[in-house]
C-alpha positions in Angstrom: -36.6 221.5 93.3 -39.1 218.8 92.6 -40.9 218.2 89.3 -44.5 217.0 88.9 -43.5 213.5 90.0 -41.9 214.8 93.2 -38.5 213.9 92.0 -35.6 216.4 91.8 -35.5 217.8 88.3 -32.0 216.9 87.3 -32.7 215.0 84.1 -34.6 215.8 81.0 -38.3 214.9 81.1 -39.1 212.2 78.6 -42.8 213.2 78.0 -41.8 216.3 76.1 -40.1 215.8 72.7 -37.2 217.9 71.6 -38.2 220.1 68.7 -36.5 223.2 67.3 -39.0 226.0 67.1 -37.6 229.6 67.1 -41.0 231.1 66.7 -42.5 229.2 69.7 -45.2 231.2 71.5 -47.1 228.6 73.3 -45.9 226.8 76.5 -45.6 223.2 75.0 -43.8 224.5 71.9 -41.4 226.5 74.1 -40.8 223.5 76.4 -39.9 221.5 73.3 -37.5 224.2 72.1 -35.8 224.3 75.5 -35.4 220.5 75.5 -34.0 220.8 72.0 -31.3 223.1 73.1 -30.5 221.0 76.2 -30.0 218.1 73.9 -28.5 219.6 70.7 -26.8 222.8 71.9 -25.2 221.0 74.8 -22.7 222.7 77.2 -23.0 220.1 79.9 -22.9 216.3 80.3 -26.0 214.8 78.6 -27.6 213.2 81.6 -27.9 216.5 83.6 -30.7 219.0 83.6 -30.3 220.9 86.8 -31.3 224.6 87.3 -28.1 225.8 85.6 -28.5 223.6 82.5 -32.2 224.8 82.4 -31.0 228.4 82.4 -28.7 228.0 79.5 -31.2 226.0 77.5 -34.0 228.5 78.2 -31.8 231.4 77.3 -30.9 229.7 74.0 -34.5 229.0 73.3 -35.3 232.7 73.8 -32.2 233.7 71.8 -33.6 231.9 68.8 -36.5 234.3 68.8 -34.3 237.3 69.4 -32.0 236.4 66.5 -35.0 236.1 64.2 -36.2 239.5 65.2 -32.7 240.9 65.1 -32.1 239.7 61.5 -35.5 241.2 60.4 -34.5 244.5 62.1 -31.2 244.7 60.2 -32.5 243.6 56.9 -35.1 246.4 57.3 -32.5 249.0 58.3 -30.4 247.9 55.3 -33.3 248.3 52.9 -34.5 251.7 54.3 -30.9 253.0 54.8 -31.8 255.5 57.6 -29.3 257.7 59.5 -28.1 255.6 62.4 -26.7 256.4 65.9 -23.7 254.7 67.3 -23.4 255.0 71.1 -19.9 254.7 72.4 -19.6 253.9 76.1 -16.8 252.3 78.3 -19.5 250.9 80.5 -22.9 249.1 80.3 -24.6 247.7 83.3 -27.1 245.4 81.7 -28.2 243.3 84.6 -29.9 239.9 83.9 -31.2 239.5 80.4 -33.6 236.5 80.7 -36.5 238.1 82.6 -36.0 241.4 80.7 -36.1 239.8 77.3 -39.1 237.6 78.2 -40.9 240.7 79.5 -40.1 242.9 76.5 -41.4 240.1 74.2 -44.5 239.7 76.4 -43.8 236.0 76.9 -43.8 235.8 80.7 -46.8 233.5 80.9 -45.8 231.0 78.2 -42.2 230.7 79.5 -43.3 230.3 83.1 -45.7 227.5 82.0 -43.1 225.9 79.8 -40.6 225.7 82.7 -43.2 224.3 85.0 -43.7 221.4 82.5 -40.0 220.8 82.9 -40.2 220.9 86.7 -39.0 224.4 87.3 -40.3 227.8 88.3 -39.2 230.8 86.1 -38.0 232.7 89.1 -35.7 229.9 90.2 -34.1 229.6 86.7 -33.8 233.4 86.4 -31.8 233.4 89.8 -29.1 231.2 88.1 -28.1 234.0 85.7 -25.1 236.2 86.6 -25.2 239.9 85.9 -23.0 240.9 82.9 -20.0 242.6 84.5 -19.6 245.3 81.9 -20.0 248.4 84.1 -19.6 250.1 87.5 -22.2 252.7 88.3 -24.7 255.2 86.9 -22.9 255.8 83.7 -23.1 252.2 82.7 -26.7 251.7 83.8 -27.7 254.9 81.9 -26.2 253.5 78.7 -28.2 250.2 79.2 -31.5 252.1 79.9 -30.8 254.1 76.7 -30.4 250.9 74.6 -33.7 249.6 75.9 -35.4 252.9 74.9 -33.7 253.1 71.5 -35.1 249.6 70.7 -38.5 250.4 72.2 -38.7 253.6 70.2 -37.7 251.7 67.0 -34.6 253.9 66.5 -31.8 252.8 64.2 -29.0 252.6 66.7 -26.2 250.5 68.0 -24.3 250.4 71.3 -20.5 249.8 71.3 -18.5 248.7 74.3 -15.8 246.3 75.5 -16.2 242.7 76.6 -14.6 242.8 80.1 -14.0 239.3 81.3 -13.8 240.2 85.0 -15.7 243.5 85.2 -14.7 246.0 87.9 -14.6 243.4 90.8 -16.9 241.3 92.9 -17.2 242.9 96.4 -17.0 240.6 99.4 -17.2 241.9 103.0 -14.9 240.5 105.7 -13.7 241.6 109.1 -11.2 243.8 107.2 -14.0 245.6 105.3 -14.3 245.5 101.5 -12.2 243.0 99.6 -12.2 242.6 95.8 -12.2 239.4 93.8 -12.6 239.1 90.0 -16.1 238.9 88.5 -16.8 235.4 87.1 -19.7 236.1 84.7 -17.8 234.6 81.8 -16.3 231.7 83.7 -18.6 229.4 81.7 -20.0 231.6 78.9 -22.8 234.0 78.3 -25.7 232.5 76.4 -26.7 235.9 75.0 -23.6 236.7 73.0 -23.1 235.9 69.4 -19.5 236.0 68.2 -19.1 237.5 64.7 -16.0 235.8 63.3 -16.4 237.9 60.1 -16.2 241.2 62.0 -12.6 241.7 63.0 -10.5 244.9 62.8 -6.8 245.5 63.4 -6.0 248.1 66.2 -2.5 249.5 66.4 -0.5 250.8 69.4 2.9 252.5 69.6 4.8 252.6 66.3 5.8 255.7 64.4 4.5 258.0 61.7 5.8 257.5 58.2 5.8 260.5 55.9 5.2 259.6 52.2 6.8 261.4 49.2 3.4 263.1 48.5 3.4 264.5 52.0 0.6 262.2 53.3 1.2 260.4 56.6 0.8 256.8 57.7 1.0 255.2 61.1 3.2 252.1 60.9 5.0 249.6 63.2 4.2 248.9 66.8 1.8 246.3 68.1 -1.3 245.3 66.2 -4.1 243.4 68.0 -7.4 242.2 66.6 -10.8 243.4 67.7 -13.4 240.6 67.4 -17.1 241.5 67.6 -19.5 239.9 70.0 -23.2 241.0 69.6 -25.8 241.0 72.4 -29.4 241.4 71.2 -31.4 244.2 72.8 -35.2 243.7 72.3 -37.6 246.6 72.4 -40.8 246.4 74.4 -43.8 245.3 72.4 -42.1 245.8 69.1 -40.3 243.6 66.6 -37.3 245.9 66.6 -34.3 244.3 68.2 -31.0 246.2 68.1 -27.4 245.3 69.1 -24.9 246.0 71.8 -21.6 245.2 70.0 -18.8 244.3 72.4 -15.2 244.1 71.3 -12.7 241.4 72.5 -9.0 241.9 72.0 -7.0 239.0 70.5 -3.7 238.3 68.8 -3.3 236.2 65.6 -1.8 232.7 65.4 1.2 234.1 63.6 1.9 236.5 66.6 3.1 233.4 68.6 6.9 233.0 68.1 7.2 229.2 67.8 11.0 229.3 67.8 11.1 231.1 71.2 8.3 228.9 72.5 10.2 225.8 71.7 13.3 227.3 73.3 11.3 227.5 76.5 10.9 231.3 76.4 7.1 230.9 76.8 6.5 234.5 78.1 8.5 236.1 75.4 7.0 233.9 72.7 3.4 234.9 73.5 4.0 238.5 74.5 1.5 240.0 72.1 -1.1 237.4 73.0 -0.6 238.3 76.7 -0.8 242.1 76.0 -3.9 241.6 73.9 -5.6 239.6 76.6 -4.9 242.4 79.2 -7.1 244.9 77.3 -10.4 243.4 78.2 -9.5 241.7 81.5 -11.0 244.3 83.8 -12.9 247.6 83.7 -10.9 250.6 85.0 -7.6 248.9 85.8 -5.7 250.7 88.6 -3.9 253.7 87.1 -1.5 254.6 89.8 1.4 253.1 87.7 2.6 254.0 84.2 1.5 250.5 83.1 -1.9 251.1 84.5 -2.3 254.4 82.7 -1.1 252.8 79.4 -3.7 250.0 79.8 -6.6 252.4 80.4 -5.6 254.5 77.4 -5.3 251.3 75.3 -8.8 250.3 76.4 -10.2 253.7 75.3 -8.5 253.7 72.0 -9.3 250.0 71.3 -13.1 250.8 71.8 -12.9 253.9 69.5 -10.8 252.4 66.7 -12.7 249.1 66.4 -16.1 250.9 66.5 -15.2 253.6 63.9 -13.6 251.0 61.6 -16.9 249.1 61.8 -19.0 252.2 61.2 -16.8 253.3 58.2 -16.8 249.8 56.7 -20.7 249.8 56.8 -20.7 253.3 55.1 -18.2 251.9 52.6 -20.4 249.0 51.7 -23.2 251.3 50.7 -20.6 253.6 48.9 -19.4 250.7 46.7 -22.8 249.3 46.0 -24.4 252.6 45.2 -21.2 254.1 43.6 -22.3 257.7 44.3 -22.1 258.2 48.0 -19.7 260.9 49.0 -17.8 261.3 52.2 -19.5 264.6 52.8 -22.7 262.6 53.3 -21.2 260.6 56.2 -22.8 262.9 58.9 -26.2 262.5 57.2 -25.9 258.7 57.7 -23.9 258.5 61.0 -24.2 260.0 64.4 -21.6 259.1 67.0 -22.4 259.9 70.7 -19.5 259.9 73.2 -20.8 258.9 76.6 -18.4 261.0 78.8 -14.8 261.6 77.9 -13.7 258.0 77.8 -14.4 257.7 74.0 -12.8 261.1 73.2 -10.1 259.3 71.0 -13.0 258.7 68.5 -12.3 262.3 67.3 -8.6 262.0 66.2 -9.2 258.4 65.1 -12.0 259.4 62.8 -9.8 262.1 61.4 -6.9 259.6 60.9 -9.1 257.0 59.2 -10.6 259.7 56.9 -7.3 261.3 56.0 -4.7 258.5 56.1 -6.8 255.5 55.1 -9.4 257.2 52.8 -7.4 260.1 51.3 -9.5 263.1 52.5 -7.8 266.4 53.1 -7.8 268.1 56.5 -10.7 270.5 55.9 -13.0 267.8 54.5 -12.1 265.4 57.3 -12.6 268.0 59.9 -16.0 269.0 58.4 -17.1 265.3 58.5 -15.8 264.7 62.0 -17.2 267.8 63.6 -20.7 267.2 62.1 -20.7 263.5 63.2 -19.6 263.5 66.8 -21.4 264.7 69.9 -20.4 264.6 73.6 -22.3 264.0 76.8 -20.6 265.5 79.9 -21.3 263.6 83.1 -19.2 265.4 85.7 -18.0 268.7 87.0 -15.5 267.0 89.4 -12.1 268.1 88.3 -10.5 264.7 88.9 -13.0 263.0 86.7 -12.4 265.3 83.7 -9.8 263.2 82.0 -6.3 264.6 81.3 -3.8 262.3 79.7 0.0 262.8 79.8 1.3 264.1 76.5 4.3 261.9 76.7 2.2 258.8 77.2 0.0 259.8 74.3 3.0 260.4 72.0 4.3 257.0 73.0 1.1 255.0 72.4 -0.7 257.0 69.7 1.9 259.2 67.8 -0.3 259.9 64.8 -3.2 260.9 67.0 -1.1 263.4 68.9 -0.1 265.0 65.6 -3.8 265.4 64.8 -4.7 266.7 68.3 -1.8 269.2 68.0 -3.2 270.4 64.7 -6.8 270.7 66.0 -5.5 272.7 69.0 -3.3 274.9 66.8 -6.2 275.8 64.5 -8.6 276.4 67.4 -6.2 278.7 69.1 -5.6 280.6 65.8 -9.3 281.0 65.4 -9.6 282.5 68.9 -6.8 284.9 68.2 -8.3 285.9 64.9 -11.9 286.3 66.0 -12.0 286.8 69.8 -9.3 289.1 71.0 -11.3 289.4 74.3 -10.5 285.7 75.0 -6.7 286.0 74.4 -5.9 285.8 78.1 -8.1 282.7 78.4 -6.3 280.7 75.7 -4.2 278.8 78.2 -7.4 277.3 79.9 -9.4 276.9 76.6 -6.7 275.1 74.6 -6.7 271.3 74.3 -3.1 271.0 75.1 -2.0 272.1 78.5 1.8 272.7 78.0 2.7 273.3 81.6 6.3 272.2 81.6 5.9 270.4 84.9 3.1 268.2 83.6 2.0 268.6 80.0 -1.4 267.0 79.4 -4.1 266.6 76.8 -7.5 267.9 78.2 -10.0 265.4 76.8 -13.1 267.4 77.8 -11.7 270.5 75.9 -11.0 268.3 72.8 -14.6 267.0 73.0 -16.1 270.5 73.3 -14.0 272.0 70.5 -14.7 269.1 68.1 -18.3 268.1 68.7 -21.4 269.7 67.1 -23.3 269.3 70.3 -22.4 269.1 74.0 -25.0 268.1 76.6 -25.3 267.9 80.4 -27.6 265.3 82.0 -29.8 267.4 84.4 -31.0 271.0 84.2 -28.8 272.1 87.2 -25.8 270.3 85.8 -26.2 271.8 82.3 -26.6 275.2 83.9 -23.4 274.8 85.9 -21.6 273.6 82.7 -22.7 276.7 80.8 -22.1 279.2 83.6 -18.9 277.8 85.0 -17.0 274.9 83.5 -17.5 275.7 79.8 -18.6 279.4 80.1 -16.0 280.7 77.6 -16.8 278.1 75.1 -20.5 279.0 75.4 -19.5 282.6 74.4 -17.9 281.2 71.2 -20.6 278.6 70.3 -23.8 279.6 72.2 -25.9 277.0 70.3 -23.6 274.1 70.9 -24.8 273.4 74.5 -28.0 271.5 75.5 -29.6 269.8 78.4 -30.8 266.2 78.3 -32.1 265.2 81.7 -31.3 261.5 82.2 -34.0 258.9 82.4 -34.6 255.2 83.3 -36.5 252.5 81.5 -39.8 251.9 83.2 -39.8 248.3 81.9 -36.9 247.0 84.1 -37.4 249.6 86.9 -41.1 249.1 87.6 -42.9 246.8 85.3 -40.6 243.8 85.8 -39.0 244.5 89.2 -42.3 245.3 91.0 -45.1 243.4 89.2 -47.6 243.8 92.1 -47.3 247.6 92.1 -47.3 247.8 88.3 -50.5 245.7 88.2 -52.1 248.1 90.6 -51.1 251.1 88.5 -52.6 249.4 85.4 -55.8 248.7 87.2 -56.3 252.3 88.4 -55.2 253.9 85.2 -57.4 251.3 83.2 -54.5 250.9 80.8 -51.0 249.5 80.6 -49.9 252.1 78.1 -48.0 253.9 80.8 -45.2 251.3 80.3 -44.2 253.2 77.1 -45.9 256.5 77.9 -44.8 257.2 81.5 -46.5 260.7 81.6 -49.8 258.8 82.0 -48.8 258.2 85.7 -50.1 261.6 86.5 -53.5 260.0 86.3 -52.8 258.5 89.7 -52.9 261.9 91.4 -56.7 262.0 91.4 -56.7 258.8 93.5 -53.9 259.7 95.9 -56.4 260.0 98.8 -58.5 257.0 97.8 -58.5 254.5 100.7 -58.9 251.4 98.4 -55.8 252.4 96.3 -53.8 253.2 99.5 -54.7 249.8 100.9 -53.6 248.0 97.7 -50.5 250.2 97.5 -49.5 249.3 101.1 -50.0 245.6 100.4 -47.8 245.7 97.3 -45.1 247.6 99.3 -45.3 245.1 102.1 -44.9 242.2 99.7 -41.7 243.9 98.3 -40.4 244.6 101.8 -40.9 241.0 102.9 -39.1 239.8 99.8 -36.2 242.2 100.5 -36.1 241.1 104.2 -35.7 237.5 103.1 -32.9 238.5 100.6 -31.1 240.5 103.3 -31.2 237.6 105.8 -29.9 235.2 103.0 -26.9 237.3 102.0 -25.9 239.0 105.3 -27.4 236.8 108.0 -29.1 239.9 109.5 -32.8 239.5 110.3 -34.8 242.7 109.7 -38.3 243.7 110.6 -40.5 244.3 107.5 -42.7 246.7 109.5 -39.8 249.1 110.2 -39.1 252.0 107.9 -36.7 250.8 105.2 -34.2 253.6 104.6 -31.8 252.9 101.7 -28.7 254.5 100.2 -27.1 252.5 97.3 -24.6 254.0 94.9 -20.8 254.0 94.4 -19.1 254.9 97.6 -17.6 258.3 97.2 -17.0 261.2 99.6 -19.1 263.6 97.6 -22.1 261.2 97.8 -21.7 261.5 101.6 -22.4 257.9 102.8 -20.3 259.2 105.7 -23.0 261.7 106.7 -25.6 259.0 106.6 -23.7 256.7 108.9 -22.8 259.6 111.3 -26.5 260.3 111.4 -27.2 256.6 112.2 -24.5 256.7 114.9 -26.1 259.7 116.5 -29.5 258.0 116.4 -28.0 254.9 118.0 -26.4 256.9 120.8 -29.7 258.7 121.6 -31.6 255.4 121.6 -29.1 254.0 124.1 -29.6 257.0 126.4 -33.4 256.6 126.3 -35.6 254.8 128.9 -37.4 251.7 127.5 -40.8 253.4 127.4 -39.2 256.4 125.4 -37.8 254.0 122.8 -41.2 252.5 122.2 -42.3 255.9 120.9 -39.6 256.1 118.3 -40.1 254.9 114.7 -38.2 251.6 114.1 -35.8 252.0 111.2 -33.7 249.6 109.1 -30.8 251.5 107.4 -29.3 249.8 104.3 -26.2 251.1 102.6 -24.6 249.5 99.6 -22.1 250.2 96.8 -18.6 249.5 95.7 -15.6 251.6 96.8 -12.9 251.8 94.1 -10.1 249.4 95.0 -7.5 252.2 95.6 -9.9 254.8 97.1 -8.8 254.4 100.8 -11.3 256.8 102.4 -14.2 255.2 100.6 -13.1 251.8 101.8 -12.9 253.2 105.4 -16.5 254.3 105.0 -17.5 250.7 104.0 -15.7 249.4 107.1 -17.3 251.9 109.4 -20.9 251.0 108.1 -20.1 247.3 108.8 -18.6 248.0 112.2 -21.6 250.1 113.2 -24.0 247.3 112.0 -22.1 244.7 114.0 -22.6 246.7 117.2 -26.1 248.0 116.7 -27.6 244.8 115.4 -26.3 242.8 118.4 -27.4 245.4 121.0 -30.6 243.9 122.7 -31.7 247.3 124.0 -31.7 249.0 120.6 -32.0 246.4 117.8 -35.8 246.4 117.9 -35.7 250.1 116.9 -32.6 250.3 114.7 -30.8 247.9 112.4 -27.9 248.8 110.1 -27.0 246.6 107.1 -24.3 246.9 104.5 -25.6 245.2 101.3 -22.7 243.5 99.6 -21.8 243.5 95.9 -24.3 246.0 94.8 -25.3 245.5 91.1 -28.4 245.7 88.9 -30.0 242.5 90.3 -29.5 243.6 93.9 -31.0 247.0 92.9 -34.1 245.2 91.5 -34.6 243.7 94.9 -33.8 246.8 97.0 -35.6 249.6 95.1 -39.2 248.1 95.1 -38.8 247.4 98.9 -37.6 250.9 99.8 -39.6 253.6 101.6 -37.0 256.3 102.1 -34.0 256.8 99.9 -31.0 259.0 100.5 -29.6 261.2 97.7 -27.5 263.5 99.8 -24.5 264.6 97.7 -22.9 268.0 98.2 -25.0 270.3 96.0 -23.4 270.9 92.6 -21.4 267.7 92.6 -23.8 265.0 91.3 -24.4 265.6 87.6 -27.8 263.9 87.7 -28.1 260.6 89.5 -30.5 258.0 88.1 -31.1 255.8 91.1 -33.1 258.8 92.6 -35.5 258.4 89.6 -35.8 254.6 90.1 -36.7 255.0 93.8 -39.2 257.8 93.1 -40.8 255.8 90.4 -41.3 252.9 92.9 -43.1 255.2 95.4 -40.1 255.7 97.6 -39.7 259.2 99.2 -36.4 261.0 98.9 -34.4 262.8 101.5 -31.9 264.9 99.5 -30.1 268.0 98.6 -30.8 270.3 95.7 -28.4 268.5 93.5 -28.5 266.9 90.1 -31.9 265.5 89.0 -33.2 265.9 92.7 -34.1 269.4 91.7 -36.4 268.2 88.9 -37.7 265.3 90.8 -38.8 267.6 93.6 -40.5 269.9 91.1 -42.4 266.9 89.6 -43.4 265.0 92.7 -44.2 268.2 94.7 -42.0 270.0 97.3 -44.2 268.6 100.1 -43.3 265.0 99.1 -39.6 265.5 99.2 -37.4 265.8 102.4 -35.1 268.7 101.5 -32.0 269.8 103.4 -28.6 271.3 102.9 -26.7 274.1 101.2 -27.4 275.0 97.6 -24.9 274.8 94.8 -24.4 278.6 94.6 -23.7 278.7 98.4 -21.0 276.0 98.3 -18.0 278.1 97.2 -18.7 280.8 99.9 -19.1 278.1 102.6 -15.7 276.5 101.6 -14.1 279.9 101.8 -15.6 280.6 105.3 -14.3 277.2 106.4 -10.8 278.1 105.2 -11.1 281.4 107.1 -11.9 279.5 110.3 -15.5 280.7 110.5 -17.3 277.3 110.7 -19.1 276.5 114.0 -19.9 272.8 114.2 -23.3 271.5 115.4 -23.0 269.8 118.8 -24.8 266.7 117.4 -22.1 266.4 114.7 -19.3 266.6 117.3 -21.1 264.1 119.5 -21.4 261.5 116.6 -17.7 261.9 115.8 -16.7 261.6 119.4 -18.7 258.4 119.8 -16.7 256.8 116.9 -13.4 258.0 118.5 -14.5 256.5 121.9 -13.9 253.0 120.4 -17.5 251.8 120.8 -17.4 250.4 117.2 -14.1 248.5 117.6 -10.4 249.1 117.6 -10.0 250.0 113.9 -8.3 253.4 113.5 -10.9 255.8 112.0 -8.6 258.8 112.6 -7.7 259.4 109.0 -11.4 259.2 107.9 -12.6 261.6 110.6 -9.6 263.9 109.9 -11.1 264.6 106.5 -13.9 266.4 108.5 -11.4 268.3 110.8 -9.3 271.4 110.3 -9.9 274.3 107.9 -7.6 273.6 105.0 -5.0 271.1 103.7 -5.0 267.9 101.7 -7.6 265.5 102.9 -8.8 267.9 105.6 -11.2 270.9 105.9 -14.4 269.0 105.2 -14.4 269.8 101.4 -17.8 268.0 101.0 -19.5 270.1 103.7 -20.7 267.1 105.8 -20.4 269.2 109.0 -22.2 272.2 107.5 -25.1 270.2 106.2 -25.4 267.8 109.2 -27.8 269.8 111.4 -30.3 270.4 108.5 -29.9 266.7 107.6 -30.8 265.6 111.1 -33.8 267.9 111.2 -35.0 266.5 107.9 -34.6 263.0 109.3 -36.8 264.0 112.3 -39.4 265.1 109.8 -39.2 261.7 108.1 -39.9 260.0 111.4 -43.0 262.3 112.1 -44.3 261.7 108.5 -43.9 257.9 108.8 -46.2 257.8 111.9 -49.0 259.1 109.7 -49.6 256.0 107.6 -52.3 257.5 105.3 -50.2 260.6 104.8 -47.1 258.6 103.9 -49.0 256.4 101.5 -50.4 259.5 99.8 -46.9 260.9 99.4 -45.7 257.6 98.0 -48.5 257.5 95.4 -47.7 261.1 94.4 -44.0 260.2 94.1 -44.8 257.6 91.5 -47.4 259.9 89.8 -44.8 262.6 89.4 -42.1 260.3 87.9 -43.3 260.4 84.3 -40.7 262.9 83.1 -37.9 260.5 84.1 -38.4 257.9 81.5 -35.4 257.2 79.3 -37.9 257.0 76.4 -38.4 260.8 76.8 -34.6 261.4 77.1 -33.8 259.3 74.0 -36.6 260.9 71.9 -35.0 264.2 72.7 -31.5 263.0 71.7 -32.9 261.6 68.5 -34.6 264.8 67.5 -32.4 267.5 68.9 -28.8 266.0 68.6 -28.7 262.9 66.3 -31.4 263.9 63.8 -32.6 260.3 63.4 -36.1 258.9 63.0 -37.9 255.8 64.0 -37.6 252.9 61.6 -40.1 250.2 62.8 -39.9 246.7 61.4 -43.2 246.2 59.5 
């Protein structure tokens, strides 16, 4: 990178004087503030000012502004004292913060100019930032979109999570397939965090329950670690309101180091608690195949819940002491706690414990407060994802909480016996404790449903399945407890900032940029869908995004792809129900047919670049085999001179938010092809649709609503419906399934060894046979394959009609207004949390 003098910008420019100015709005002032941080908030040797140093100094300059807005927000909240929401989530997938914060504060121009004065381009500096490794998939990205909307809607709300040092893992692709190495986003430090040394809470594990002479109980003994708060500011778009994501770090105290043992050379023993504390926030979702792994996961969940609730209660307490009159019964009128999936379920018994054992409430009052405070979002109908914890493990780690859970269960069962004789025979499935002598467990979803005032699903189909199947008997007890809140995405990150060319075109044609916070305005594009001028501008924006994506793909994979080919993308966690296997088998069939064609026949086909990306969980063997197969197919296809003009296959490594921001704007077809009834919602489908990408998909999750909004004719539908799936599985078991010849041909081609010597037998076996563990094609790949291939043929035909395709693309964006997280969060605020906007004046 050369500065204005043509020299590499590695030292601080002398022309611009360092000057602290947190309120800087103009380029020269901002440049002075950046130089100030490079000099006086130094993290590097004083003579350096390379791109990395520039990133940290720029981030700290922007952070000054955020802190100022943040302080104003919390002073205002403190003065008004509104009811506040506390969002508990094990995951947040924040992505890069620099460009998002600059965009939300509407400072893109001044910051770009300021950096040019310092010899850099904003894009180059933004590239230096590592994604915060605090999440894995849709659950974490949803939580981050929600925070953006809470801030933008001026809602009094906080996010709570854990500060994972090494995230899930960084994915690297080798000849063996996927390999995992630790994320290094905190190897240096994050410039966005502010450590709150005054916000520290003790969190206990193990120990025993002490019964006092008055019959009250107290949890004592065991290990006590400290939860230290780190705050990350979350600015709203075009508003002063800036809220907080509070992340907890686990530490031990100085006195927990046994100096005597240490000096005796027993270093491991001397620092045992320090080591155990450090493990808690080392990685997200540590492997749980072992007893230790299960213990660590349970510790993480309790650590998040306990620290967050102590923090919430201490804030309520402060008002209680200053005002003198606030009663505990008012707690639910000041506090809403939202549990994002079952991971934070322990918030329920922990709130009960804190109210009873630490604050002296009786059971009935504590239960009334708890059950009016907590609400639960369900994200899955997959049985293996509905958490069940071993009772013995829970008694060992959290003895007091198990007493409380037993009591909640006992009282719930008694209520059923007293009021619903018709459900007597259902008690064993409705109860919280499953006392099966072989494997007694605590059913976390049941605990959530019994204890929460509201339970919601995340797409209409998903919520309907919850009410009709998974929680049907609970619905008969509490018909008003269950709601739907269809997920959404923030249009700021997922269109305005990641595709500026397209968003400028939208603003031009709508004659307003208000769509950025009122996404329903996109319907205004429908009237122009046939307009040739708009289509031409739309095509050029898409082409620019595709060229940028092609450059990125070549840089990270070495594969050169043709920007004029159809860009077909499937990016999400690798899981058998998401059916990346069906995608790659379809690609294999396409490759085989291309090989069989004469050269002149190939010229009539639609050239296609298929990109697949996502992480397979480290211990999920079949998912890792799918990653390996995609890479092996790519190696063969991409080096085949007869075919590689017409088909390329790329596995995009280490999928994360930043990669998504590159892929999604450049996509033209996106695959959301899960077995119907298995994907709760999906949110990447919304991001692709918003960016004018057409979807090939099943009637699953939010696909159903996307198809309704964008128009059936603009959606490539295939596959069995959710209500057909149980019957189809039964027919498979009974040996009635007849496979399509194309399906058999694709599998046979893999078995022939054309993609290398790796043994794909165990993966293909999952599609064979009628029953048995890991067999019988549970996810109906074989059943849906023929309609999938027919839908793909329709895609090829549609793509040949450029004007028709552009019209469909425009209508896809025009129909995406419903899927803003602003709409979702406004519904949560009104219908679940009962909170109101509290804008900073």
